[in-house]
Each structure stands twice: as C-alpha cells, then as structure tokens.
N, C-alpha and C positions, 0 to 999 in steps of 0.2 A: 127868735130862731138863734141859735148858737153857731157861731163860725169854728170852726176848729183848724189849724194852722198845723199841717202836717210837716215835720222836720225833716226835710230832705236832708239826706246824707250827701258828702261832696269832701273835696280837699278844701283844707283851710290854707290860708295865704302862706302862712309858716310852714306848711308842708310842701307846698311849692317850690317856695325858695329854697327850702333844705334840698330839694332834688336837683334842682338848678345848680347851687352850690357843689354837689356831687359831682354833676355833669361836666362841671367847669375845671374841677382840679383833675379829673380823668383826663380831659382835653389837654389840658397843661402840661401833663405827664408824655403825652404823645408828640408834641410840638417840639422838643430838643431831638427824639428821635428821628424825624424828618429832617429836619436841619443837618443832623450826622448822616444821614444818609445821602442828602444832594451834595456835601461837600465830599464823601467818599466817592461817589459815581463821577464828580468833577475831576478828582483826583486819578481815579481809573482810567476816564477818557483822555487825562492829559497824558498817564505812562503809555496808553496804547500809541498815542501820535508821537511821544519820544520815542518807542522801541521802532515805531517804521522811519522815523527820522535818521537814527541811529543806523539802522541795516541801511539806509541810502547814502550814508556816509561810507559803510565798507563797500556798497557797488559802484560808489565811484570812484573809489581806490582800484579796485578791481578793474573796473573799465578802464583807468588810466594805464595800469599794468597790460592790460592785453592791446590797448591802442599802441602801445610803445611797440609791441611785438608787430604790430601790423602797418607801421609806418617804414620798417625796415632799417636797421643800422642802427636804431637804438637799444641802448641796455634795456632789458626787462624794467628796470627800476628807476629810469631816469625821471626826475621830477619828484621822485616819491622818496623825500629824504628823510633822515633820520631826526624827525623833531616832531612839533607841533604846528597845525596849520589849519585853515580852512579851505573846503574843497567845493566848488559847484561847476556845473555844465551848461555852457551857453554856446548856441549855434555851432555844435561839433566842435567845440573848444573846452579845453578845461580852465577854470578860474581857481588858482592856487594862491592863497594869501597867507605866505609863510612869515609876515610880521605880525601876526597873532601867535601869542605864546602861551595864553591861558582861557581858560572856556569863561572868564571873568573880563575878558577883554571888550570893549564895544565892539569890534569887528566879528566876533564870535556869534553874534546876537541874530538869528535867523528872520527873516522877513517873510512876508505873506504877499503876494501880488493879487488883483483882482481876480486872476483865474484858478486862484487856492495853489499856486505854486509856494514851496518856500525855498529862498537863497539867504544867502548873505548881502547881496547887493541892492534888489528892488524890493519894493512896498513897503508895507506899514510894519513896526515892529511889532514881534510876539514877545512872548513869556519865555521862548525856547531859545537854547544857545548850542551850537554843535562845533565840538573841536577833532581833529585826528591827530591823535599821537602812533607815530611809526617808531617802533625798535628795528634797529639794522643788525639784521644778520646775513650779511651778502655772502661773505665767505661762506656760509653753510647753505646757500641758495634758497633762503626764504628771509620774510621780513614778518614782524609782528605788526598787526594794526589794529588800534583800538579807534571806535568812535565813542565820543561821551557827548549825551545831550543833556543838559541841564533846564531845569523849570522851576521855577516859586511859584508857591500855591499857600496861602493863607499863612503868610510869613516864614514858611518852610522852605528848603533847598532839597530838590529831589534830583538826583542823578541815575541816567539809565545807560549803561555800558554795554557796548558790543564788541567782541574781540574775535580775532581770525589769525589765522596764518596763510600767508600769500606764499606760492612755491615757484621756484623757476622750472615748472614742469615741463617746458617746452624743448628743454637742452636734453 
C-alpha cells in the first residue's frame, strides 16, 4: 500500500516575513504623525491658557481703574502707570509690581497654586510669564493697555498679546 502525501498549500516563512516588513514600514510612517499631532495639541492647549491669562491681565487693570472710581477722590488712572509691570489681585487689594520691566524678568513668571489659580507670588513656577504694558494718553482721557503672555514649548518662544483701550468714560 502506497501512502500519498498531499502537498498542502500555505504561506511560506519568507512570505510571512515580507508581509510583516511591509506592515512595520507602514507603522513607522505613522509614528511621526502621531508625535507631531501630540506636540501641536500641547501648543494649542498652551495658547488657550495664554489667551485666558492675557485676558485676565486686562481685566485686572480694568478692575483697578473701576476700583479707583469707587474709592472716591482717586483719579481713574491712579497706580496704572505708563510703564511695564505685573498685577495680581489678593484679598480685595491689587498687588502691582512695577520693578518688573520685561517679560524675561524672573518676577514676570506666573506660578500656580494647589487650587489651580495663577499669580506671580504663590505656588509652583509654570512655563507662562505675563507682563502688562500701559501707554499713557491721559490728556486724551484714555490709556492703551497690553497684556503679554509668553511661554516656551519645545525650545520655541510663543507670545500671546491682548490689547485694549481704557477710557475715562465716567466723566
């Protein structure tokens, strides 16, 4: 009696290695896209935070102007000097640091506390710095206020600037 061995068809080891190689090459092409997407997402997130911190800087100056009117007897522009400084708000009082002349000064670095609040005084240092620039036009009854927030991401410096005019509208 003769035994016949039927030849079974299937994949050879060489074909399997070839297919695995093609899949690996395809995946290697996707990895840089995933990394770049993650970096872009981080930068976009930081721009969003920077925009809110910049707007907060303008609102703090607006609050200071309005508080000058409410306290009576003060000029609307008291302590809103034509210069560069940092500003924070604590316990119904404004903390203005006019010794900070540049966004690169260490005093311009924003810190975050355990509650998630940003300030220049308390908490752990962040990648964000904020400074307020005021251009004086008191004779024309307005001032120009710029709030600049800077952050560094992947070795690149990013600035977000908000600017507005504050008028002496109460007169």
